[in-house]
Backbone bond lengths (Angstrom), bond angles and torsions (degrees), N, CA, C in turn:
res aa  C-N    CA-C-N  psi(-1)  N-CA   C-N-CA  omega(-1)  CA-C   N-CA-C  phi
1 M - - - 1.467 - - 1.527 109.53 -
2 S 1.329 116.80 129.94 1.462 120.73 178.28 1.520 110.30 -102.28
3 V 1.326 115.77 158.98 1.456 122.01 175.26 1.522 108.21 -120.34
4 Q 1.305 116.50 166.34 1.459 122.36 -171.55 1.525 112.95 -50.47
5 Y 1.320 116.68 -48.67 1.462 119.77 -172.63 1.529 113.49 -97.59
6 A 1.328 116.87 4.87 1.469 120.60 177.94 1.524 109.11 -141.34
7 P 1.335 117.15 68.56 1.469 119.58 -175.46 1.521 113.85 -63.28
8 K 1.345 117.54 -20.41 1.468 120.27 179.19 1.525 112.55 -105.39
9 G 1.336 116.34 7.51 1.453 118.47 173.13 1.513 115.40 123.91
10 L 1.326 114.33 159.62 1.458 123.12 176.89 1.520 109.93 -108.86
11 M 1.320 115.83 140.59 1.460 122.14 175.26 1.523 108.26 -114.53
12 G 1.318 116.68 136.02 1.453 120.61 175.77 1.519 110.52 -93.12
13 L 1.312 117.14 128.52 1.467 122.08 178.39 1.520 109.16 -116.42
14 L 1.315 116.46 129.94 1.460 122.88 174.47 1.520 107.70 -108.11
15 T 1.319 116.25 124.55 1.462 119.54 -175.32 1.528 110.27 -133.58
16 P 1.328 118.53 147.17 1.460 120.71 178.29 1.526 111.83 -57.85
17 Q 1.300 115.74 153.55 1.456 122.78 -167.35 1.529 114.35 -57.44
18 A 1.314 119.73 -35.97 1.465 121.30 -176.93 1.518 113.20 -106.95
19 N 1.332 117.74 6.95 1.465 121.33 -176.39 1.526 109.85 -67.53
20 T 1.328 116.27 121.78 1.467 121.75 -177.14 1.526 112.67 -102.79
21 T 1.318 117.07 6.25 1.466 121.62 -173.86 1.518 113.58 -116.88
22 A 1.327 117.20 -42.91 1.468 121.67 -166.73 1.519 113.36 -57.07
23 E 1.334 118.10 -49.70 1.460 118.03 -174.67 1.531 111.51 -69.68
24 I 1.332 117.62 -30.61 1.465 120.55 178.63 1.525 110.16 -69.28
25 E 1.329 117.05 -46.18 1.460 119.49 179.58 1.527 111.54 -69.13
26 F 1.315 117.73 -39.01 1.466 120.84 179.03 1.525 110.32 -61.35
27 A 1.330 116.91 -45.47 1.464 120.31 178.29 1.523 110.79 -62.51
28 A 1.327 116.87 -40.27 1.467 120.31 179.88 1.519 111.79 -63.25
29 L 1.319 117.39 -32.10 1.460 122.48 -176.22 1.523 113.73 -83.89
30 M 1.316 117.44 -12.64 1.460 119.52 -177.02 1.529 111.43 -67.34
31 P 1.331 117.56 135.42 1.468 119.92 173.57 1.523 110.55 -61.31
32 R 1.310 116.17 156.94 1.461 120.65 179.01 1.527 110.04 -57.04
33 G 1.317 115.09 133.58 1.455 120.69 178.87 1.510 114.20 94.95
34 I 1.337 117.22 -9.61 1.463 121.74 176.41 1.524 108.17 -112.58
35 E 1.323 116.88 131.63 1.460 121.06 -178.50 1.527 110.11 -129.96
36 P 1.337 116.91 150.50 1.465 120.27 179.83 1.527 113.09 -96.09
37 L 1.322 114.98 148.51 1.454 122.95 162.83 1.523 106.49 -111.69
38 V 1.334 116.88 144.19 1.464 120.50 -171.43 1.521 110.92 -120.28
39 A 1.329 115.67 136.49 1.460 122.70 170.21 1.525 107.62 -124.60
40 R 1.314 115.87 140.37 1.468 120.75 -177.83 1.529 110.90 -94.02
41 M 1.332 115.37 129.95 1.458 121.10 170.89 1.527 107.42 -80.98
42 T 1.318 117.28 123.40 1.462 120.82 -175.07 1.525 110.91 -121.77
43 S 1.323 114.27 153.50 1.460 120.63 177.08 1.518 108.81 -159.49
44 V 1.321 115.88 144.56 1.469 121.05 175.96 1.525 110.81 -106.94
45 R 1.323 117.48 12.72 1.461 120.33 178.41 1.531 109.84 -62.30
46 P 1.333 118.06 150.11 1.468 120.83 -169.63 1.522 116.08 -77.86
47 T 1.331 118.86 -22.88 1.463 120.20 -176.68 1.519 110.70 -116.81
48 L 1.339 115.66 157.49 1.458 120.16 178.78 1.524 110.83 -58.40
49 E 1.320 116.56 -46.00 1.463 120.01 -176.87 1.524 111.39 -61.65
50 S 1.323 117.32 -42.98 1.466 119.57 -179.53 1.521 111.29 -69.09
51 R 1.334 117.54 -33.22 1.470 119.74 176.55 1.527 110.80 -67.54
52 L 1.322 116.86 -41.57 1.462 119.99 -179.55 1.525 110.98 -60.09
53 I 1.314 117.34 -42.65 1.464 120.49 177.26 1.523 110.26 -66.51
54 D 1.315 116.75 -41.40 1.467 122.14 -179.15 1.527 111.61 -61.28
55 Y 1.328 116.95 -38.10 1.464 120.32 179.67 1.524 111.08 -54.34
56 F 1.328 116.69 -48.31 1.465 119.34 -176.41 1.519 112.10 -78.22
57 E 1.316 118.14 -31.85 1.461 119.25 177.49 1.529 111.07 -69.20
58 G 1.328 117.34 -20.39 1.464 120.77 179.85 1.516 114.56 -104.10
59 L 1.330 117.87 21.47 1.466 120.54 -174.71 1.521 113.55 -62.48
60 D 1.322 118.14 -34.84 1.468 119.21 179.82 1.522 110.82 -58.22
61 G 1.326 116.58 -45.39 1.453 119.72 179.96 1.513 112.71 -67.63
62 T 1.329 116.93 -37.21 1.464 120.14 178.54 1.519 110.85 -65.25
63 I 1.319 116.70 -46.20 1.466 120.80 -179.60 1.524 111.08 -63.90
64 A 1.329 117.25 -29.62 1.465 120.60 179.65 1.525 112.05 -62.08
65 Q 1.345 118.05 -19.03 1.465 120.34 176.79 1.529 111.98 -60.27
66 F 1.332 116.97 -26.19 1.461 119.96 -179.08 1.526 112.41 -76.88
67 A 1.329 117.17 -12.73 1.468 121.86 -178.89 1.530 110.24 48.60
68 N 1.341 117.18 -125.29 1.475 119.63 -176.76 1.524 112.92 -103.05
69 A 1.330 117.75 22.10 1.467 120.04 175.76 1.531 109.08 -58.14
70 P 1.332 117.84 138.77 1.474 121.18 -175.12 1.529 112.36 -78.68
71 I 1.310 115.51 71.41 1.465 121.79 -176.38 1.521 109.78 -87.86
72 A 1.325 115.98 133.54 1.467 120.92 -176.03 1.521 112.60 -82.17
73 A 1.318 117.63 -33.27 1.465 122.16 179.82 1.523 108.07 -157.93
74 I 1.322 115.82 159.19 1.459 121.60 -178.21 1.523 108.97 -125.05
75 A 1.339 115.78 133.64 1.462 122.39 -175.61 1.524 109.55 -123.31
76 A 1.320 116.83 123.53 1.464 122.18 179.61 1.522 109.78 -97.59
77 A 1.326 116.01 115.42 1.466 121.98 -172.46 1.522 111.31 -98.98
78 C 1.336 116.14 69.77 1.462 119.13 176.43 1.519 109.30 -153.51
79 T 1.316 116.58 94.25 1.459 120.36 -179.30 1.525 111.96 -68.65
80 G 1.325 117.53 -32.95 1.459 120.04 -179.45 1.514 112.65 -58.03
81 S 1.324 116.84 -36.77 1.463 120.59 177.68 1.518 110.74 -64.00
82 S 1.334 116.16 -40.72 1.467 120.25 178.59 1.523 110.88 -60.34
83 Y 1.334 116.27 -43.91 1.460 119.76 -177.97 1.529 111.06 -59.01
84 L 1.324 115.89 -43.40 1.458 119.86 -170.23 1.520 113.50 -80.97
85 I 1.335 118.20 -30.58 1.469 117.63 177.23 1.525 111.22 -87.30
86 G 1.318 117.19 -19.50 1.456 121.36 176.03 1.517 113.73 84.50
87 P 1.334 117.17 159.36 1.460 121.46 -174.85 1.524 114.74 -60.14
88 E 1.330 117.69 -40.99 1.468 119.36 -176.01 1.520 111.28 -63.06
89 R 1.330 117.10 -49.45 1.467 120.72 179.10 1.522 110.36 -66.51
90 E 1.321 117.51 -37.74 1.459 121.03 179.70 1.525 110.87 -62.21
91 D 1.319 117.27 -47.11 1.461 120.11 179.87 1.522 111.03 -62.95
92 Q 1.314 116.24 -42.65 1.461 120.29 178.01 1.527 110.64 -59.64
93 L 1.318 116.18 -44.80 1.458 121.70 -177.23 1.521 111.75 -65.11
94 F 1.328 117.26 -50.00 1.462 119.98 -174.19 1.526 112.54 -77.18
95 N 1.306 117.79 -32.92 1.461 119.11 173.91 1.524 110.44 -65.17
96 G 1.335 116.35 -39.43 1.455 120.33 177.77 1.519 112.43 -64.88
97 L 1.329 117.11 -43.75 1.467 120.64 178.20 1.523 110.96 -62.14
98 S 1.317 117.11 -44.78 1.466 120.60 -179.88 1.520 110.75 -60.17
99 S 1.319 116.44 -41.87 1.461 120.82 -179.32 1.524 111.35 -66.76
100 R 1.327 117.09 -45.49 1.466 120.59 -177.26 1.519 112.28 -69.30
101 L 1.327 116.62 -37.90 1.466 120.34 -175.18 1.521 112.72 -87.46
102 G 1.320 117.16 -15.64 1.458 120.28 179.34 1.514 113.86 70.31
103 R 1.319 116.38 27.13 1.468 122.19 177.05 1.532 107.71 -152.64
104 P 1.316 118.27 157.89 1.466 119.22 -179.67 1.530 111.91 -66.35
105 V 1.308 115.28 134.57 1.463 122.46 172.54 1.527 106.17 -129.05
106 T 1.320 116.65 121.13 1.463 119.39 -176.18 1.521 110.48 -134.90
107 S 1.306 115.54 170.55 1.462 121.93 -179.29 1.518 109.98 -120.80
108 A 1.318 115.33 165.48 1.466 119.52 176.94 1.524 110.71 -64.33
109 G 1.329 117.06 -39.54 1.456 119.73 179.63 1.513 112.27 -61.05
110 R 1.320 116.68 -49.16 1.465 120.77 178.94 1.526 110.79 -64.25
111 S 1.316 116.97 -32.27 1.466 120.47 -179.94 1.521 111.69 -70.14
112 V 1.322 117.44 -37.90 1.466 120.04 175.62 1.526 110.04 -62.66
113 V 1.316 116.62 -41.22 1.467 120.18 177.51 1.527 110.31 -62.34
114 A 1.340 117.19 -43.41 1.468 120.58 177.80 1.522 111.05 -61.51
115 A 1.339 116.46 -38.37 1.466 120.26 178.61 1.523 110.85 -65.54
116 C 1.318 116.91 -43.08 1.471 119.92 178.38 1.521 110.80 -63.66
117 E 1.322 116.90 -39.66 1.466 120.02 177.71 1.521 110.68 -63.93
118 A 1.337 117.30 -40.81 1.467 120.53 179.15 1.526 111.12 -62.25
119 L 1.325 116.29 -35.43 1.465 121.34 -179.43 1.528 112.75 -87.10
120 S 1.334 116.54 -1.47 1.475 121.05 -173.04 1.525 110.65 54.44
121 A 1.328 115.18 38.63 1.467 122.12 -178.93 1.522 109.28 -98.96
122 H 1.303 116.67 115.40 1.460 122.05 179.96 1.527 111.94 -106.30
123 R 1.328 116.56 -17.82 1.465 121.49 179.83 1.525 108.48 -116.65
124 I 1.322 116.57 124.45 1.459 120.55 -173.53 1.522 111.28 -126.11
125 A 1.336 114.86 150.19 1.461 122.78 170.02 1.519 107.33 -111.90
126 L 1.320 116.65 143.52 1.454 122.05 -173.85 1.522 111.40 -118.67
127 L 1.330 115.93 137.15 1.461 123.03 169.75 1.520 105.62 -106.45
128 S 1.320 116.78 108.56 1.461 120.80 -168.61 1.523 112.96 -112.10
129 P 1.349 117.32 125.63 1.458 120.78 174.62 1.527 112.12 -92.97
130 Y 1.326 116.95 4.36 1.455 121.49 -171.14 1.527 112.67 -83.43
131 S 1.317 114.32 168.82 1.457 121.67 169.27 1.526 109.36 -65.73
132 D 1.323 115.99 167.60 1.466 119.74 177.81 1.525 111.14 -57.30
133 S 1.330 116.35 -43.01 1.464 119.67 -175.80 1.521 111.71 -67.72
134 L 1.344 118.10 -42.45 1.462 119.52 -179.27 1.528 110.74 -74.51
135 T 1.329 117.23 -31.19 1.465 119.57 173.67 1.523 110.07 -61.30
136 A 1.326 116.83 -42.18 1.466 120.35 178.10 1.522 111.12 -62.84
137 E 1.335 117.29 -39.86 1.468 120.28 177.13 1.528 110.56 -65.45
138 S 1.320 116.09 -36.68 1.461 120.55 177.73 1.524 110.76 -61.92
139 V 1.317 116.48 -47.98 1.468 120.38 -179.94 1.526 110.33 -59.72
140 K 1.327 117.55 -43.31 1.466 121.22 178.38 1.525 111.09 -60.29
141 Y 1.325 116.51 -40.00 1.467 120.69 -179.69 1.525 110.99 -63.78
142 W 1.323 117.20 -49.03 1.469 119.72 -178.57 1.523 110.63 -64.43
143 Q 1.302 116.66 -38.13 1.463 119.30 177.00 1.525 110.94 -63.46
144 A 1.327 116.62 -41.03 1.462 120.20 178.25 1.522 111.62 -65.48
145 R 1.319 116.60 -23.66 1.464 121.64 176.97 1.533 111.78 -85.91
146 G 1.323 116.97 4.48 1.455 120.69 175.75 1.510 115.23 90.75
147 L 1.338 117.25 13.74 1.460 121.57 -179.50 1.530 110.23 -103.63
148 E 1.311 116.09 143.88 1.462 121.55 176.52 1.526 108.70 -98.15
149 V 1.314 116.62 121.28 1.463 121.76 178.92 1.524 107.95 -89.79
150 V 1.336 116.20 113.02 1.467 119.93 -173.80 1.526 112.73 -97.17
151 E 1.331 117.96 -18.11 1.469 120.53 176.40 1.518 108.99 -162.84
152 V 1.319 115.09 145.29 1.464 121.96 175.32 1.519 108.17 -129.27
153 I 1.325 116.41 126.67 1.462 122.11 174.06 1.525 107.74 -111.24
154 R 1.315 116.22 119.74 1.457 121.01 177.55 1.523 110.05 -81.58
155 I 1.320 116.01 139.01 1.459 123.14 177.39 1.519 107.86 -104.82
156 G 1.306 116.67 121.13 1.453 120.74 -178.49 1.519 112.12 -69.40
157 S 1.325 115.80 154.73 1.460 120.73 -179.63 1.522 109.79 -131.96
158 D 1.316 115.19 164.10 1.459 122.52 179.39 1.524 108.64 -89.56
159 A 1.308 116.59 111.86 1.462 120.64 -177.40 1.521 112.21 -62.25
160 A 1.336 117.67 -22.43 1.460 120.75 -178.83 1.527 112.66 -88.09
161 A 1.319 117.84 -6.39 1.462 121.49 -177.93 1.525 110.79 -71.39
162 F 1.333 115.82 163.25 1.467 119.96 -178.89 1.521 111.83 -63.72
163 H 1.332 116.88 -25.81 1.463 121.73 176.92 1.523 107.87 -153.79
164 P 1.334 118.72 135.98 1.466 120.37 -174.26 1.521 114.69 -67.39
165 I 1.334 117.75 -22.80 1.465 120.42 -179.69 1.520 111.64 -102.43
166 Y 1.317 117.42 -47.00 1.461 120.75 -173.78 1.522 112.63 -65.55
167 A 1.329 117.09 -22.62 1.468 120.78 -179.00 1.525 113.28 -88.90
168 I 1.336 117.87 -2.23 1.465 120.85 178.67 1.527 109.85 -66.24
169 R 1.318 117.24 142.26 1.459 122.25 176.96 1.529 109.62 -93.54
170 S 1.332 116.04 152.69 1.464 119.57 -175.82 1.529 112.43 -64.55
171 D 1.343 117.43 -26.36 1.466 117.58 179.53 1.527 111.47 -66.99
172 A 1.330 117.72 -24.47 1.463 120.10 175.57 1.525 110.79 -67.73
173 T 1.332 116.22 -34.07 1.463 120.15 176.38 1.521 110.16 -65.99
174 A 1.328 116.45 -40.72 1.468 120.58 178.91 1.524 111.25 -64.48
175 V 1.323 117.07 -39.59 1.468 120.65 177.47 1.528 110.13 -62.45
176 A 1.321 116.31 -42.48 1.465 120.15 178.58 1.521 111.00 -62.50
177 L 1.322 116.34 -41.13 1.464 120.38 178.87 1.525 110.74 -59.47
178 R 1.312 116.05 -43.75 1.464 120.11 -178.85 1.526 112.35 -70.56
179 S 1.337 116.80 -13.06 1.464 120.70 -179.89 1.525 113.00 -86.02
180 L 1.326 117.47 -10.34 1.460 120.10 -179.08 1.525 110.92 -61.85
181 T 1.312 115.59 140.14 1.466 120.18 179.07 1.524 112.90 -116.72
182 T 1.319 118.22 -17.36 1.456 120.71 -175.16 1.528 111.93 -68.70
183 D 1.320 115.95 147.87 1.456 120.65 171.11 1.533 110.24 -116.13
184 R 1.336 116.04 16.94 1.461 120.94 -177.18 1.520 113.46 -103.55
185 A 1.319 117.61 -14.41 1.467 119.76 -175.72 1.523 111.29 -69.06
186 Q 1.330 115.08 141.58 1.465 121.81 174.29 1.524 111.77 -104.70
187 A 1.327 116.40 -8.09 1.464 122.76 173.41 1.517 107.56 -157.24
188 I 1.328 115.62 146.33 1.462 122.41 178.04 1.520 106.97 -119.16
189 I 1.336 116.13 126.37 1.459 120.81 -171.49 1.521 110.36 -122.06
190 A 1.335 116.25 123.87 1.458 122.25 172.39 1.523 107.45 -85.65
191 L 1.317 116.54 115.04 1.456 121.77 -172.74 1.521 111.86 -84.41
192 G 1.330 114.92 161.85 1.449 120.88 173.61 1.509 112.82 88.82
193 T 1.324 117.31 115.79 1.467 119.99 179.57 1.520 111.89 -71.55
194 G 1.328 117.16 -12.43 1.455 119.98 179.60 1.510 114.51 -97.89
195 M 1.338 117.32 -4.52 1.463 120.11 179.87 1.527 109.88 -89.09
196 P 1.329 119.05 118.06 1.465 120.42 178.64 1.530 110.58 -58.66
197 S 1.326 116.47 123.96 1.465 118.91 -172.96 1.518 114.43 -142.85
198 L 1.336 118.75 -9.54 1.462 119.37 -175.14 1.523 112.45 -65.40
199 A 1.320 117.92 -35.15 1.463 119.50 178.67 1.525 110.58 -62.73
200 T 1.327 116.31 -38.37 1.469 119.98 178.16 1.519 111.16 -66.91
201 V 1.330 117.41 -41.64 1.465 120.48 178.59 1.525 110.54 -63.81
202 L 1.322 117.07 -41.35 1.467 119.75 178.01 1.523 111.55 -62.97
203 E 1.319 116.41 -39.98 1.466 120.70 -179.55 1.526 111.43 -72.89
204 H 1.334 115.53 -35.47 1.474 120.40 -176.38 1.531 109.84 -133.35
205 P 1.333 118.50 70.73 1.471 119.01 177.80 1.524 112.35 -63.68
206 Q 1.314 115.33 -21.38 1.459 121.53 171.23 1.527 108.26 -135.21
207 W 1.316 115.39 149.31 1.456 120.76 174.67 1.522 107.30 -128.37
208 R 1.328 114.30 111.93 1.468 120.49 -175.81 1.530 111.13 55.27
209 G 1.328 114.30 40.18 1.454 120.41 176.21 1.514 115.39 84.20
210 V 1.331 117.90 2.64 1.465 122.16 -176.89 1.530 109.30 -107.04
211 P 1.344 119.03 130.54 1.466 120.77 179.66 1.530 111.91 -60.14
212 V 1.335 115.22 139.90 1.463 122.89 177.85 1.525 107.78 -117.64
213 F 1.315 117.05 128.51 1.462 119.36 175.05 1.523 109.80 -149.71
214 S 1.313 115.71 167.33 1.456 121.88 -179.22 1.522 110.17 -112.42
215 C 1.320 115.37 168.68 1.463 119.95 176.51 1.523 111.11 -62.36
216 M 1.334 117.41 -39.18 1.464 119.36 179.94 1.518 111.42 -68.10
217 L 1.319 117.92 -38.66 1.460 120.05 177.91 1.526 110.09 -63.52
218 A 1.331 116.81 -44.61 1.464 120.00 178.48 1.520 110.96 -62.09
219 L 1.322 117.21 -40.48 1.462 121.22 -179.40 1.521 111.44 -64.38
220 A 1.324 117.20 -45.75 1.463 120.54 179.80 1.528 110.86 -63.49
221 W 1.327 116.72 -47.19 1.473 120.74 178.51 1.520 111.31 -58.15
222 N 1.323 116.46 -46.47 1.460 120.64 -175.58 1.520 111.79 -69.81
223 A 1.328 117.25 -41.55 1.462 120.24 -179.31 1.522 111.23 -63.50
224 V 1.323 116.71 -42.85 1.468 120.10 179.83 1.518 110.65 -65.00
225 R 1.318 117.37 -45.45 1.469 118.32 -176.65 1.530 110.26 -69.72
226 L 1.347 119.38 -32.72 1.460 121.00 174.79 1.522 110.93 -65.29
227 A 1.334 116.50 -42.84 1.462 120.16 178.98 1.519 111.53 -61.94
228 Q 1.314 116.30 -34.72 1.462 121.39 -177.90 1.526 112.81 -89.14
229 G 1.329 117.05 -5.29 1.455 120.16 -177.11 1.510 113.12 67.39
230 A 1.330 116.35 28.41 1.467 121.47 -177.00 1.525 110.46 -91.94
231 P 1.325 117.84 152.37 1.467 120.43 177.98 1.525 111.43 -71.22
232 A 1.316 115.41 157.09 1.469 121.14 178.03 1.519 108.59 -87.90
233 T 1.330 116.65 90.04 1.463 120.83 -176.17 1.524 111.24 -104.24
234 A 1.326 115.06 152.17 1.462 120.02 175.99 1.519 110.71 -61.96
235 G 1.327 116.95 -39.57 1.460 120.08 -177.94 1.509 112.99 -60.98
236 S 1.340 117.19 -44.14 1.465 119.81 -179.56 1.516 111.06 -65.75
237 L 1.325 117.00 -38.88 1.461 120.44 179.08 1.519 111.33 -68.77
238 L 1.312 117.54 -43.93 1.467 120.64 -179.66 1.520 111.46 -63.95
239 D 1.337 117.59 -31.99 1.466 120.44 174.85 1.525 110.66 -62.38
240 V 1.332 116.42 -42.66 1.468 119.84 179.00 1.526 110.11 -67.77
241 I 1.325 117.15 -43.61 1.467 120.46 178.46 1.526 110.87 -58.60
242 A 1.324 116.95 -37.68 1.468 121.45 -178.99 1.525 112.79 -75.70
243 G 1.328 117.44 -6.69 1.459 120.22 178.83 1.509 114.16 86.90
244 K 1.324 117.70 12.13 1.456 120.12 177.76 1.520 108.71 -59.85
245 D 1.287 117.39 131.50 1.471 126.67 -179.24 1.527 112.76 81.82
246 W 1.340 118.82 -46.94 1.455 119.13 -172.26 1.529 114.28 -103.49
247 G 1.327 118.45 -20.88 1.453 121.13 -171.34 1.521 114.29 -60.86
248 A 1.321 117.10 -46.62 1.469 120.09 -178.17 1.519 110.87 -64.51
249 R 1.330 117.05 -40.49 1.465 120.08 178.63 1.526 110.77 -64.22
250 F 1.318 116.31 -39.92 1.462 120.17 -179.64 1.523 110.57 -64.94
251 R 1.322 117.39 -45.63 1.467 120.74 179.64 1.523 111.26 -62.34
252 A 1.324 116.70 -39.04 1.461 120.15 -178.71 1.524 111.51 -65.73
253 R 1.307 116.05 -32.10 1.465 119.34 -176.49 1.521 112.51 -90.59
254 F 1.333 117.24 -36.80 1.465 120.06 -171.95 1.524 113.39 -117.97
């Protein structure tokens, strides 16, 4: 069933409560005719780590915000939650949701893995906006998913900002990209669904011949292809990385 402003379908996006980036980038990445609806994952837990776990443990309630809207697939934009609950619990959770809801439900973490598989990329370099502790959890997660992390570049943040990740500017991501020294990576990933990164991907879809993408780009690509029942091909992903369909619109707006 189509609606007036989304003749090719609606996508459900779940984003952390204060994230100021995910829904804007997700909407920018949608192919023409597909539009997102957004629900916020909320938590009153006192620490970042406990909130990240709470977001995923409360997904049923968050998804219920969509009621009976005709959503084709649901995308959870929080990689930190994936790191902390781990691959086994994550797969159990998202496979269960997909089965119960009768539509694809995926996460940014699983989408990055799908993107690496499509590219036949087993060795990855990471651009991380996280704290030391969450960066370490991120590395453990990717390793548990069968990926070899060959380099990590930390992106500094402003401690006085409203949020250490959401307030990062895209030029900081570009600086981090240029700081990479490894020649072993088969994919370069800008981490964090809240770190603005699409401008960097558009400017540098490849770095020294290696594909560059972000968690949000992987999530949008994967959610759309799951909704359409399309295979996870390198060609389709590389088209998105290159800005085909969305790049000109993004530049015109931002």
